[in-house]
C-alpha positions as CSV (number, residue, x, y, z in Angstrom):
1,M,-184.9,-173.9,-7.5
2,S,-186.9,-176.9,-6.4
3,K,-185.1,-180.4,-6.7
4,D,-187.0,-181.7,-9.4
5,T,-186.4,-178.7,-11.3
6,D,-182.9,-179.0,-10.4
7,R,-183.1,-182.7,-11.5
8,R,-184.3,-182.1,-15.0
9,V,-182.3,-178.9,-15.7
10,R,-179.1,-181.3,-15.2
11,W,-180.4,-184.4,-17.2
12,L,-181.3,-181.6,-20.0
13,L,-178.0,-180.5,-20.2
14,D,-176.4,-183.7,-19.9
15,V,-178.5,-185.5,-23.1
16,A,-179.0,-182.1,-25.4
17,G,-176.2,-179.6,-23.7
18,R,-174.0,-178.9,-26.9
19,T,-174.2,-175.8,-29.0
20,Y,-174.4,-176.2,-32.6
21,A,-170.9,-174.5,-32.8
22,D,-169.1,-177.6,-30.9
23,Q,-171.2,-179.9,-32.9
24,A,-169.7,-178.1,-36.3
25,G,-166.3,-178.4,-34.9
26,I,-165.9,-174.6,-34.0
27,R,-164.0,-174.0,-31.3
28,L,-165.8,-170.6,-30.2
29,E,-163.7,-167.9,-29.3
30,D,-163.7,-164.0,-29.4
31,K,-161.6,-164.2,-32.5
32,P,-162.3,-163.3,-36.5
33,A,-162.2,-166.8,-37.2
34,S,-163.9,-168.7,-35.1
35,L,-166.8,-166.0,-35.0
36,Y,-166.9,-165.9,-38.7
37,R,-167.2,-169.9,-38.8
38,L,-170.2,-169.2,-36.4
39,L,-171.6,-166.8,-38.9
40,V,-171.3,-169.3,-41.6
41,L,-172.9,-172.3,-39.5
42,A,-175.7,-169.4,-38.8
43,V,-176.2,-169.0,-42.4
44,L,-176.4,-172.7,-43.3
45,L,-178.9,-173.1,-40.3
46,S,-181.4,-170.2,-41.8
47,T,-182.7,-172.9,-44.4
48,R,-185.2,-175.2,-44.3
49,I,-182.6,-177.9,-43.8
50,K,-182.1,-180.5,-40.8
51,A,-180.0,-179.1,-38.6
52,D,-177.5,-182.1,-38.5
53,I,-177.3,-181.7,-42.3
54,A,-176.5,-177.7,-42.1
55,V,-173.7,-178.7,-39.6
56,A,-172.2,-181.4,-41.8
57,A,-172.0,-179.0,-44.5
58,A,-170.1,-176.5,-42.3
59,R,-167.5,-179.2,-41.4
60,E,-167.2,-179.7,-45.0
61,L,-166.6,-176.2,-45.6
62,F,-164.2,-175.6,-43.1
63,A,-162.0,-178.6,-44.0
64,A,-161.9,-177.3,-47.7
65,G,-160.0,-174.3,-46.1
66,C,-163.0,-171.6,-46.3
67,G,-163.0,-170.9,-42.6
68,T,-162.5,-166.9,-43.1
69,P,-163.9,-164.6,-45.1
70,K,-160.9,-163.9,-47.2
71,R,-160.6,-167.8,-47.9
72,M,-164.2,-168.4,-48.5
73,L,-163.9,-165.5,-51.2
74,E,-160.7,-166.9,-52.7
75,A,-162.3,-170.4,-53.3
76,S,-164.4,-170.8,-56.4
77,W,-167.9,-170.7,-56.5
78,Q,-167.8,-174.6,-57.4
79,D,-165.2,-175.1,-54.6
80,R,-168.2,-174.2,-52.3
81,V,-170.9,-176.0,-54.1
82,D,-168.8,-178.9,-53.6
83,A,-168.1,-178.7,-50.1
84,L,-171.8,-178.1,-49.5
85,G,-172.6,-181.6,-51.5
86,W,-170.2,-183.0,-49.2
87,G,-172.3,-182.3,-46.2
88,H,-175.2,-183.5,-48.1
89,Y,-176.7,-179.9,-48.4
90,V,-177.8,-180.0,-52.0
91,R,-181.2,-178.6,-52.1
92,Y,-179.5,-175.0,-51.7
93,D,-175.9,-175.8,-52.8
94,E,-175.8,-173.2,-55.6
95,S,-177.6,-170.4,-54.2
96,T,-175.5,-170.7,-50.7
97,A,-172.3,-171.1,-52.4
98,T,-173.1,-167.7,-54.3
99,A,-174.4,-166.3,-50.5
100,L,-171.7,-167.4,-48.5
101,G,-169.4,-165.4,-51.4
102,E,-171.5,-162.7,-51.1
103,G,-171.2,-162.4,-47.1
104,A,-167.4,-162.9,-47.5
105,R,-166.9,-159.9,-49.5
106,L,-169.5,-157.9,-47.2
107,L,-167.7,-158.9,-44.1
108,L,-164.3,-158.0,-45.9
109,D,-165.3,-154.4,-47.5
110,R,-167.3,-153.3,-44.6
111,Y,-165.7,-155.0,-41.3
112,S,-162.1,-155.8,-42.5
113,G,-163.4,-159.7,-42.5
114,D,-163.7,-159.2,-38.3
115,V,-167.4,-159.4,-36.7
116,R,-166.0,-157.9,-33.7
117,K,-166.1,-154.8,-35.5
118,M,-169.8,-155.3,-36.2
119,R,-170.3,-155.7,-32.5
120,D,-168.4,-152.5,-31.9
121,R,-170.4,-150.6,-34.3
122,A,-173.6,-151.5,-32.5
123,G,-172.3,-150.3,-29.4
124,G,-174.3,-152.8,-27.0
125,D,-177.4,-151.7,-29.1
126,I,-179.0,-155.8,-30.2
127,G,-181.2,-153.9,-32.4
128,A,-178.9,-152.1,-34.1
129,L,-176.1,-155.8,-34.3
130,R,-179.2,-157.8,-35.4
131,E,-180.2,-155.5,-38.2
132,M,-176.1,-155.3,-39.5
133,L,-176.2,-159.5,-39.3
134,R,-179.4,-159.1,-41.3
135,E,-177.4,-157.6,-44.1
136,V,-175.5,-160.8,-44.4
137,P,-176.7,-162.8,-47.3
138,R,-179.2,-165.5,-46.2
139,L,-179.1,-164.5,-42.6
140,G,-182.8,-164.3,-41.9
141,P,-184.3,-163.8,-38.4
142,V,-183.6,-167.4,-37.5
143,G,-180.0,-167.2,-38.3
144,V,-179.9,-164.3,-36.3
145,D,-181.4,-165.5,-33.3
146,I,-179.1,-169.0,-33.7
147,F,-175.6,-166.8,-34.0
148,L,-176.8,-164.3,-31.1
149,R,-177.6,-167.4,-28.9
150,E,-174.1,-169.0,-29.6
151,A,-172.1,-165.9,-29.4
152,Q,-173.5,-165.4,-26.1
153,Q,-170.9,-168.0,-25.0
154,V,-167.9,-165.5,-25.8
155,W,-169.9,-162.2,-25.8
156,P,-171.1,-161.7,-22.2
157,E,-173.0,-158.6,-23.2
158,L,-175.5,-160.7,-25.1
159,R,-176.3,-162.5,-22.0
160,P,-179.6,-163.7,-21.2
161,F,-180.1,-164.5,-25.0
162,L,-183.2,-166.5,-24.5
163,D,-185.0,-166.5,-27.6
164,R,-188.5,-167.9,-28.5
165,K,-187.1,-171.1,-29.8
166,T,-185.6,-171.5,-26.3
167,R,-188.4,-170.6,-24.5
168,D,-190.6,-173.1,-26.8
169,G,-188.2,-175.7,-25.7
170,A,-188.7,-175.0,-21.9
171,A,-192.5,-175.2,-21.9
172,R,-191.7,-178.7,-23.9
173,V,-190.4,-180.0,-21.1
174,G,-191.7,-177.9,-17.9
175,L,-189.6,-175.1,-17.3
176,P,-190.6,-171.8,-17.1
177,K,-190.9,-170.0,-20.2
178,D,-190.1,-166.6,-18.8
179,A,-186.6,-165.6,-19.7
180,D,-186.0,-163.9,-16.2
181,E,-187.0,-167.4,-14.6
182,L,-185.0,-169.5,-17.0
183,T,-181.8,-167.3,-16.4
184,K,-182.0,-168.1,-12.9
185,L,-181.5,-172.0,-13.2
186,V,-177.9,-172.1,-14.7
187,P,-174.7,-170.2,-14.2
188,E,-174.4,-167.3,-16.5
189,D,-171.3,-169.1,-18.4
190,D,-173.7,-171.8,-19.5
191,L,-176.3,-170.0,-20.8
192,A,-175.2,-171.0,-24.5
193,V,-175.1,-174.5,-23.7
194,F,-178.7,-174.2,-21.7
195,S,-180.2,-172.6,-24.6
196,A,-178.8,-174.8,-27.1
197,A,-180.3,-177.8,-25.3
198,L,-183.5,-176.3,-25.1
199,V,-183.5,-175.4,-28.6
200,R,-183.0,-179.6,-29.4
201,V,-185.7,-180.4,-27.3
202,S,-188.2,-177.7,-29.2
203,L,-187.1,-179.4,-32.5
204,D,-187.0,-183.0,-31.2
205,K,-190.1,-184.4,-29.0
206,K,-188.7,-187.7,-28.4
207,L,-185.7,-186.0,-26.7
208,A,-188.0,-183.9,-24.9
209,D,-190.0,-186.9,-23.8
210,R,-186.5,-188.5,-22.0
211,V,-185.9,-185.1,-20.4
212,V,-189.5,-185.0,-18.8
213,S,-189.3,-188.9,-18.0
214,A,-186.0,-189.0,-16.4
């Protein structure tokens, strides 16, 4: 790695290296509640809404006690709508409140409320895992990428997970767009944070310009 590339990567991590899970107050661990909260966040980020609003809505849901499938299902539909509204997630609050309840029921019925059982059933096949994740209401392809991108922090078998959005961000700040080349730029344990930083610059031209000009 050249000195210029190394400096750019370090600056990128300094100014944009924060996962969405961390921003939402999720202490990501390979545990059912933690992974479920990441899944909820990925659902909220799946809609055409600003990431900061989705993150704020997730924080409100968790503060309201909806941090496990059981608690999400025990909350009334109106409770979920209200929590989403407190996070200003207002354009999709009612339909998303319904989807979150349906998703909690699916996880409880099929996986005993434990996202890790979904991973185990996939048996290391990321394609199969994708298909199972897509069955979660409101979790589209973008949301699946978000979940897998951040879950690689605690699921090493997913690494390296550098999707199109991360590669677009890399190109924007003058880093290699090839996933194999990007993987060499940071330690394996930092891939989730690195990919989050790349996504942030892919979405924010001003932030990307700061990295390029540093």
